[in-house]
N, C-alpha and C positions, 0 to 999 in steps of 0.2 A: 507652484510651487517656491517661485521666488518671492512671491508677495507671502507665503506662509513663513519663509524663512528671513525676511527682512528684522533688524534690528532695531528695535526704537533708539530715534535720537532727540535731542532738543534742544534749541539756539543756544543754551548756556556751555553745550556743552565745548571745551577746546579743540581746534579745527586738530589738534595733533590725533585726540581719542576718535572725531566722528571719521579721521582717515582709516584708523585703527578698526575700525568698527565697519569702515565698508569694507576693507580688504579679508575680514573676517566673516563677512556676510556674504563673498563671491568665492572664499573657500570653504565653506558649506554648503553652498549651490553646487559647485563641481562635486563633492564630496557626496552630497543627499543622492545625484545622479547616480551614484556607484550602484544603487539599491537594483539600476536593471541591468544592468552591467557591471559587476566589481573586478575590478583589475589587481593580479597576484602581487605586479609591480609595487603598485602604489600601496598594498598593506604592507610589503615588507619594511617599509618607513617606519612604521607604527605596532610589529608586531615583533614579540620574541622568536627568534628563529630559531629550531633545536638540528644540529649538525651531527647529536650522538646521542643514543640511548640517555633518557633523563627520567629522572623522578621528582615530580614537585612535591614541595615539604609544604606549600600555602599555597592560598588564592591567589591565581593571575587575571589581571586587571586588563589584560590586553590579548586583542589574536595572538594566537601559536602558526607559525607559517613550519611544516617539515621539510627539511632540504639535504635529508641526505636517505640513501635507501637501507633497509637491513638495521631499523634502528626501533626502539620499543621507546613509548611514553605514557611511565603509569602515571597516574595523577594521585594517587593514594584515595581517592572520593574527594580529593581538593576541585574545587569552584570554577571554572573557566567564565568569566564574565567581564563586558565592556564597564567601562570607569562611571559612576555614578550618573546621572542625567545630567547633573554639575558638579563638574570636579575643579574647585578653585575657580569658578569662575568661566570654565571653559566648556564647553557645549559638548553635546556625548556622540562623536560621528562614528567612533569605531564599532559602535552596533550595524552600521553599517556594511562589514564584513562580516566573513564566517568566523567561527570561533576557534578552526583548525582547518588549514587549508592544507592538502596533498595532492599536489600537482606533478603528474611525472616520475612516481617514486615508486618501489619494489620493495617486498617485503616489510613493511612496515604494520605497528603492531600499538592500537591505541586503548589504553586499558583502567578501567577505573576512574571515568573522567564524569564530570557532571556539566554540561557545557547550557548557557542559559545566555539570553537576549540581544543576540547575534543577529546579521542576515539571517544565517544558516547554521544551523549546530556544527556541523563539518560538511566541508566540499573536499570531495574525491573528484579527479579528474586522470584518467590515463593512468590508473596505479592499483597496486596490490596492494589490498591491508587489510588486517584483522581486529574488529572490534570485540573488546571484552569488557562487561558489565558495565555499559555506556547509559548515562541518562543525558537527554537532549529534549530540554521543554522552555518552552515558551520563546522561544526563536520566531524572528520577525516571515520569513517563508518556510524552510525547510528543515526538520529537524537533521536528515542527513539529504545533501543533494549530490547525486553521482551520476558519471558521464564518461562518455568515450571510450570504451571499453574498458572501464573496468571493474577489477574482480576484488569483492568482497565477502570476506569468511565471516558472519557471525557467531559468536559462540559466548557461554554465560547467558546472562541476563542483560537484557536491554530496553529501556522505557525511553518514547518519542511521545512529548503531550504537552499541549496547548499550543502549539506551533501554527500560524499562519495559512500556511498550506498543507503539505504534505507531510506527515512523519517521516517516511522515507520517498523519496522520488529518486528512481534509476532508471536513465534514459541514453540511448544510443549505445549497445551491445555491451551493456555493465550484465554481472553474474552477482544474483545474492545468493550466496548459501548458508542454511542452518545447517549449524550441527552439535549438538546438545545442547540447544539454546533454546530462552523462553525469552522471548518479543512479546513484549505490550504495546502496542499503537492507541492510545486515546485520546478525546477531547481535542483532538486537530478536526481544522478543515475536513481535510480529507487523510485517510487511514496511508495505503501503502500505492502505491503506483510503478509499475514495472511496461516501460514501452519502447519500442522502437527496436525491436530485434533483440528483447533483452532476456530474461530470465532468472526463474525466483523457484530455485532448488531445496526441498529438503534432504538432506543426506543422511543416511543410516552407518551408523557403528557398526561396521561387517563383524566384529567378534561380537558382541551381545543382540545386534539387527533391532534392535530397543530401544532405541536413545529417546532419552525425552525431551523431541524437539517441538516445539510449542511458538505459533504465532497465534495473536489473539489481538481484534482490531475491533474496537467495539466503542460506541458512545461517539463516535465521530461524527461531523454537524453533516457530511454527506455520505461518498462511499465508505466500506471498509477499504476496498482492497479492487484495483484496477489493473486488468492486464490488456494491455493494449498495441496495434500496430508492430505483427509480426512475432509477438513475444510468447512465452513458454513459464508455465509454472508446471513441476514436476514432483513429485512425494514419491521417496522410496525408501520404504519401511516407516517405523513407527511416528510417521508427524501428526501434525493436527493443527488444523486452520479452524478458529475458532471468528466469527463475523457475527455480531452480536449487538444491537440498539442503534445502530448507527441510522442517522437519520433520513436518509435516501433509501440505499438500500445496500446489500452484503457484498456481494461482488458484481461488479460487470467487466465481461471478456467481451472485445470486442477488434474488429480491423483484421482477420486472420491469426488470430492466436491461440491459444492451445491451454487444456489443462487435462492431466491425468494423474489418476490416483493409482498409484500402484499397491504393493502388497502392506498390508498393516496402514493404510492411511486414512486419517479421518476428517472430514471435511463439515462442519456446523455451521448452517446460515439461520438464526433466530433472533425474534424481536426488533427486525430491522425496519425503519417506518415507512418501506413499501417493498421493493419484490427481495426475495430470499437469494435467488442468483440471475443472473440477465445475460444470455450467448447470443453475440450477432455477430455474423458472418465469421464465425469461430468452432473450435470443438472441445468436447469432456469426452474425455475417456476413462472407465474403471475397468481397472482389469489387475489379477494375478493369475499366477499359474500353479501357487500353494494355496491349498483349499484352508490351509488353517489359519492363515495371515490374511483376512478378506479386507478389500476398503468398504470405507463407511461413508454414506453420504444420508446428513438431513436437513432438510428445512421447514420450519415449523414457527407458528405463530408470528410472521410476518402482514404487515399490513398490507400488502400487495401479492401478488402469485407465490409460490414456493419457487417454481423455474420458468422462467419466459425465455423461449425461444425464437427469433425472430433473423431475419436477412441470411436464410438458406444457411442458418446455423446446425449441426452436428452434434447426437446426444448418446453414447454408446455404454452399454455394462455388459460385463458377461453374467455369467449363474450364479459368482461367487460371491459379487459386491452386495451389499447392503445398502439399500436405497429406501431410505423414511419420508415423506412428502406428508405430511398432517398439516388440519386446522391454521393453513394461512388465512390471510384477512378475503381473499376474492380466489382466482383459482387456485387448483394445485398445479397440475400442469401445462404448460399453453404452447402449442406448436404451431408456428404463424411462417410466414412468408416463404414459402418452400422448404421449409427446415426439415431434418429425420429425425426420428430418436426410434432409441430400440431401450425398451425396460422390461426387465426379466426379475422375476421373484421379487419387485417391488409391493409398496406399502403405499397407497395412494386414495387418502380418505380424510374426510371433514370439510370439504369444499362445495360442496349439492346445496345450491340456494335460486329455485326455478325463479322467486321471482326477480332476486336480485340481476339472474343471469349467469351466477357462477357455477362451475362444473368441475368435477375435480381432474379429467382430460379435456384440452379443448382443441380441436384439430382446424386449422383454416388456412385461406388462401394456397392451396396448393402444394401441402406439407404431407409426409409421410411418415406413421411411424408401425413401429413391430412389436406385439404384445402376446409374452410369456407367463405363465403362474403368476399373476399379479393378482394384488386384494387393491379393488378400485371402487371407492364408495358409492353411495347413492348417487343416481341419475349417468353414471358410467360416462363414455366418452359421449363428446358434441360435435358435431363437425358442420363445417360452411357449407349450405347449400348453394352457391353459388360459383363452386369452383370445384377441382376433381382433388378428393384426401383417399389417401390410399391407404389400408389397414391392412395388415396380414398377422397370423397369430390365433390367438383364442380368445379375440376381443372384436367386435363391430360396434358401428356407430348407433348407440344408445337415440341420441336427439340428434337432431338437421334443425339446423336454424336458420 
């Protein structure tokens, strides 16, 4: 790092110039280290500090720190961006800080902002924040970095694209709520991560029961959505999760986490490079008490398997769920490593290839499954011969591996 930041000097330069360059060099090294752990205290030295509700009337070329509770920052679609790479000869160290920092604040609203080229677009710590019509693009690490029991309500539109790591990363007891929201997370290294007892909640408008809440994670280099470490995703009402064209897989759920699709929920995993949905040591539940508002799950045209269950995962559906797992590149459903699955009225077809060893349903390594009234394509269910795999319902093992 130090050698990369050394500024050129020559013997012809005056001693005062050389000393100044040495001081600048040390300062740059200290500031560059903030990429690892940025300091809000240091950021305040350079940032615009907001104490009251504020409307921006022009572009801002430095970070912003929210310093009071109960305020609104309306950017009027103006851009918050660091000074250019070289601004009057001064190197751009402001890009090592978040574009907007919100720490230990309550009832803050950020709206109509475009935030680019910082370390994180928005950094939220132990705060209650509403985000409305926000664009987070080309930031070095995260579009949004949230932690420490923050509660984030997303309304209106949101775009996170071109960020170096996650579009949204919410850890340590954070809650992300989508309410009448259209959120697009694309062309980041990874889409959205909710971890360490976090939650992602699609909230219905109880008046209409059918709000247009949608989260689309697509064209990210690796996974579209990751739920991990005792975290939870819950759909209640007309929520749609689209996971499409991600390089590795659509959704990864692991380490004692859970996904629940309640009434009117829709989850689509399509055209991802590997598996549509991976569940490890975690649970998927599709349920409704209202037969007119059925949850929908579709996994199709993924490069790997449609659904991959491992390490004691649980997959549970009721009669009213609409499940379609079709035409994936490998297996339709894999139930492995003592996992448990229940499929009712599902359509699982288009995967059988005896030459390649692919099946519509494959049970291995002590797994258990229940099947009633499903449409399972050619080749039926394949079972591992070396361990006991238990099946009940109206299907049996068609092929012993």
